[in-house]
C-alpha positions as CSV (number, residue, x, y, z in Angstrom):
1,M,0.0,0.0,0.0
2,K,2.8,2.4,0.9
3,K,4.5,1.6,-2.5
4,I,1.3,2.6,-4.3
5,L,1.0,5.8,-2.4
6,L,4.6,6.7,-3.1
7,I,4.1,6.0,-6.8
8,A,0.9,8.1,-6.9
9,A,2.7,11.0,-5.1
10,V,5.6,10.9,-7.6
11,L,3.1,10.8,-10.5
12,V,1.3,13.8,-9.1
13,V,4.5,15.8,-8.7
14,L,5.6,14.9,-12.3
15,A,2.2,15.9,-13.7
16,A,2.4,19.2,-11.8
17,L,5.9,19.9,-13.2
18,V,4.7,19.1,-16.8
19,L,1.7,21.3,-16.4
20,A,3.9,24.2,-15.0
21,C,6.3,23.9,-18.0
22,F,3.5,23.8,-20.5
23,Y,1.8,26.8,-18.9
24,K,5.1,28.8,-19.0
25,R,5.8,27.9,-22.6
26,S,2.2,28.6,-23.8
27,N,2.2,32.1,-22.4
28,P,4.1,34.7,-24.5
29,T,7.2,36.1,-22.9
30,V,9.2,38.9,-24.2
31,G,13.0,38.4,-24.1
32,Q,14.8,41.5,-23.0
33,S,11.5,43.3,-23.1
34,Q,11.9,44.1,-26.8
35,T,9.1,44.6,-29.2
36,V,9.2,46.1,-32.7
37,A,7.5,49.2,-31.3
38,N,10.0,49.6,-28.5
39,V,12.9,49.2,-30.9
40,E,11.5,51.7,-33.3
41,R,10.9,54.2,-30.5
42,D,14.4,53.7,-29.2
43,L,15.9,54.2,-32.7
44,R,14.0,57.4,-33.2
45,E,15.3,58.8,-29.9
46,H,18.9,57.9,-30.5
47,L,19.6,57.9,-34.2
48,A,19.0,60.5,-36.9
49,I,19.0,60.3,-40.7
50,G,22.4,61.7,-41.9
51,M,24.3,60.3,-38.9
52,P,27.7,58.7,-39.7
53,K,27.9,54.9,-39.8
54,E,30.4,54.9,-36.9
55,Q,27.9,56.5,-34.6
56,V,25.2,54.0,-35.6
57,E,27.6,51.1,-34.9
58,S,28.6,52.7,-31.6
59,Y,24.9,52.9,-30.6
60,L,24.5,49.2,-31.5
61,D,27.6,48.3,-29.5
62,R,26.4,50.2,-26.4
63,A,23.0,48.5,-26.7
64,H,24.7,45.1,-27.0
65,I,22.9,44.4,-30.3
66,Q,24.7,42.0,-32.7
67,H,25.4,43.7,-36.0
68,S,27.3,43.2,-39.3
69,Y,28.0,45.5,-42.2
70,V,27.7,44.5,-45.9
71,A,29.7,46.9,-48.1
72,V,29.1,45.2,-51.4
73,S,26.6,42.4,-51.8
74,P,27.6,39.6,-54.2
75,S,24.0,38.9,-55.2
76,T,22.3,42.4,-55.6
77,S,23.2,46.0,-55.1
78,N,20.0,46.4,-53.0
79,Y,22.0,45.2,-50.0
80,D,25.1,47.3,-50.6
81,R,26.2,49.6,-47.7
82,T,23.8,48.0,-45.3
83,E,24.3,47.3,-41.6
84,Y,22.2,44.4,-40.3
85,A,21.4,44.1,-36.6
86,L,19.7,41.3,-34.8
87,I,17.9,41.1,-31.4
88,P,17.5,37.3,-30.9
89,N,14.6,35.7,-29.0
90,S,12.5,38.9,-28.7
91,M,9.3,36.8,-28.2
92,Q,8.6,33.1,-27.4
93,T,5.2,31.4,-27.5
94,G,5.3,27.7,-27.1
95,A,7.7,26.2,-29.7
96,F,7.7,29.4,-31.8
97,R,10.0,32.3,-31.3
98,S,10.8,35.5,-33.1
99,D,13.9,37.8,-33.5
100,I,13.9,41.4,-34.4
101,Q,16.0,42.4,-37.5
102,I,17.1,46.0,-38.1
103,S,18.5,47.1,-41.5
104,F,20.4,50.4,-41.7
105,K,21.1,51.8,-45.2
106,F,24.0,54.2,-45.8
107,D,25.0,56.4,-48.8
108,E,28.4,56.7,-50.5
109,Q,29.6,59.0,-47.7
110,N,28.6,56.4,-45.0
111,R,25.7,58.6,-43.8
112,L,22.5,56.9,-42.6
113,T,19.7,57.3,-45.2
114,S,17.1,55.0,-43.7
115,Y,16.4,52.1,-41.4
116,S,13.7,49.4,-41.1
117,V,12.7,47.1,-38.2
118,R,10.9,43.8,-38.7
119,E,10.1,40.7,-36.7
120,I,11.3,37.4,-38.0
121,Y,9.3,34.4,-36.9
122,K,11.1,31.1,-36.3
123,G,9.8,27.6,-35.7
124,P,11.1,25.1,-33.1
């Protein structure tokens, strides 16, 4: 009888742990409190069109945002002089997650001409 009670208690504890994990994964959580709207607002506050590329890169470094510059794209000139930045795991819901990608376009004098922010959805 004691053995059955012990097994039942272990099963109840395991079921509670599984339910707790499922509940946590099924409720959206924002990694680093980043949303597209928050990122766009922060960029408007800290960056300006015409700003030198070095200042944009400095801002990204201070914000601990991963980034990489493409001077000349081998596939198309649409990606020339573009700095790409990525905020990984900005949102997770269940098995799905999303990252935030920022693209900064620069002119021939390395001055910021535009930027865009978008969410990239990923599977498990």
